[in-house]
Phi, psi and omega in degrees: 000135177228152174216146176236130176244178180305326183240354188231151165246123178251130181208163175299151177283144177246159181304328178296341181277351187305312180298316179294322178297312179300320180290318185289321186264345192285020178263142179304322181297334177271309185300327183295341180260012180243144177258349187243019180234143179294160183298324173243131187241111180245185182297322178296323176295319179298315179298318179298317179297315183294338181265357180295134173286154177205163180295123184294342176282346182255101182302141175220099193232153170264147182250124179243141176291144176264103182237173177286337178266206179292138177298146178245135177289120181251345180169197180210156180205141179189177176245146175219166176271125178287175181303327180275003178089356180279146176291139182224137180269145175219154181201160174208153179228137178296145188307319181298346185249010178295144174080009182256002179086007181293324180297315180296317181296314180293315182294323177299316179296317180295318177298318178297319178297316181296316180296322177296333178272004177087013179274123180231176178066037183285133179249173177203159175208152176216152177294135186303333180270017177235067186298336179301324179292323176295324177297320178299313182298319179296320178298330180276358178093010176282156178230148180291132182275346186091354181269143173235129180239150171272124178232146183274135174242115179303323182290330176279333183074018182200175174271158177210161182291132174240136175269133187259132181240158174225164179293133171271174180303316180298325181290332181279344182284134179290134178257003180281118182302332179296333181290339178301330180294334185248020185306321183289342179271349183278138177295149179298139181272131176283146180290000000 
């Protein structure tokens, strides 16, 4: 799976990406907000991650800036199955690219890909002390469920409160103009 957005190219990670991946994600400020990454992230961890098998319906992509020069790795975004078996979205952005809207742009593309593959009921969660992630989820149409879960962060070395989100009606609606052609074939969305 590949996706192109106005500013990003999203594609699966390749073994050649391992050094750039380790460098981009390997900061404590990033790792502390992730539940699925080791506390210290090196090239061997990147290679192990890139070689993990996964469900092909659940996109797991690296995000590269689309520039006139060589593309730069700005982050990653994908879906995984949570402990309860529900699909859950996760994302991270390298520190130099924080606050530029890349997380929202990448996550929107990944959600559209997942929905096109028939994946629904996507959930999300973020650590309560990372409100920027909550802003991304709200922009994507997710809504807070009122649930708070304790989740373990290897980089923190402990559990911390996570706010749990689910897709809202607006989030479930396809934003791909091509889907307008097939609107009559789409099942009615429950409120």
